[in-house]
C-alpha positions in Angstrom: 34.7 92.7 14.2 34.4 96.5 13.8 37.2 98.5 15.4 36.5 101.8 16.9 38.1 104.8 15.1 40.7 106.3 17.4 41.7 109.9 17.4 45.4 110.7 16.9 45.7 111.5 20.6 44.2 108.1 21.6 46.4 106.3 19.1 49.5 108.1 20.6 48.4 107.1 24.1 48.0 103.5 23.1 51.4 103.4 21.4 53.0 104.9 24.5 51.3 102.4 26.8 52.4 99.5 24.6 56.0 100.7 24.5 55.9 101.0 28.3 54.6 97.4 28.7 57.3 96.0 26.3 60.0 97.9 28.1 58.8 96.6 31.5 58.6 93.0 30.2 62.2 93.3 28.8 63.4 94.7 32.1 61.8 91.8 34.0 63.3 89.2 31.6 66.8 90.9 32.0 66.5 91.0 35.8 65.5 87.3 35.9 68.3 86.3 33.5 71.0 88.0 35.6 69.6 86.6 38.8 68.5 89.9 40.3 64.9 88.6 40.4 63.7 85.1 41.4 60.7 83.4 39.9 58.9 83.9 43.3 59.5 87.6 43.1 58.2 87.7 39.6 55.1 85.7 40.5 54.4 88.2 43.3 54.4 91.1 40.8 51.8 89.4 38.5 48.6 90.6 40.3 49.6 94.2 40.5 51.6 94.6 37.2 49.6 94.1 34.0 52.8 94.0 31.8 54.3 91.2 33.9 50.9 89.4 33.9 50.8 89.4 30.1 54.4 88.0 29.8 54.4 84.5 28.3 56.0 81.9 30.5 58.1 80.6 27.6 59.5 84.0 26.9 60.6 84.4 30.5 62.3 81.0 30.5 64.0 81.7 27.2 65.6 84.8 28.8 67.8 82.6 30.9 71.3 81.9 29.6 71.4 78.5 27.9 67.6 78.2 27.6 66.2 78.4 24.1 62.9 77.5 22.6 63.3 73.7 22.9 64.6 73.7 26.5 61.9 76.2 27.6 59.3 73.9 26.0 60.7 70.9 27.7 60.7 72.6 31.1 57.1 73.8 30.6 55.9 70.3 29.5 57.6 68.7 32.5 55.8 71.2 34.8 52.4 70.8 33.1 52.3 74.4 31.6 50.9 75.1 28.2 53.3 76.7 25.8 50.8 79.6 25.2 50.3 80.3 28.9 50.9 83.8 30.3 52.2 84.5 33.8 48.7 85.7 35.0 47.1 82.5 33.7 49.2 80.2 35.9 47.4 78.1 38.4 48.5 77.5 42.0 50.0 74.1 41.2 51.9 75.5 38.2 53.3 78.4 40.2 54.4 76.0 42.9 56.0 73.8 40.3 57.9 76.7 38.7 59.1 77.9 42.1 60.1 74.4 43.1 61.9 73.8 39.8 64.0 76.9 40.1 64.7 76.6 43.8 65.9 73.0 43.3 67.7 74.0 40.1 69.6 76.9 41.6 70.9 74.7 44.4 72.7 72.6 41.8 74.2 75.7 40.1 72.6 74.7 36.8 69.6 77.0 36.2 68.8 75.6 32.8 68.7 71.8 33.2 
């Protein structure tokens, strides 16, 4: 695959866009971890926010206190979500399963079962 030569200006724009996307994803993960954003609210952002759409589901789950790689994988397996899945790639059933899991989980005051 041949990559197009980028001018210094194009390269700078690409770096700025990438930085903005990483910052946005970090902000979303932080808001989710602190409880300021629910999974439903995040799912609503996906169609209009490219940075959120490109966020891996596992990364989002790992942002929660007490959820590491293993627990995130367990949750995703239980809900039928591939470990490489990004937020924009979730199907209707997977979105419903995530929403249901976290609404049920939050009622028991244990977000990371």
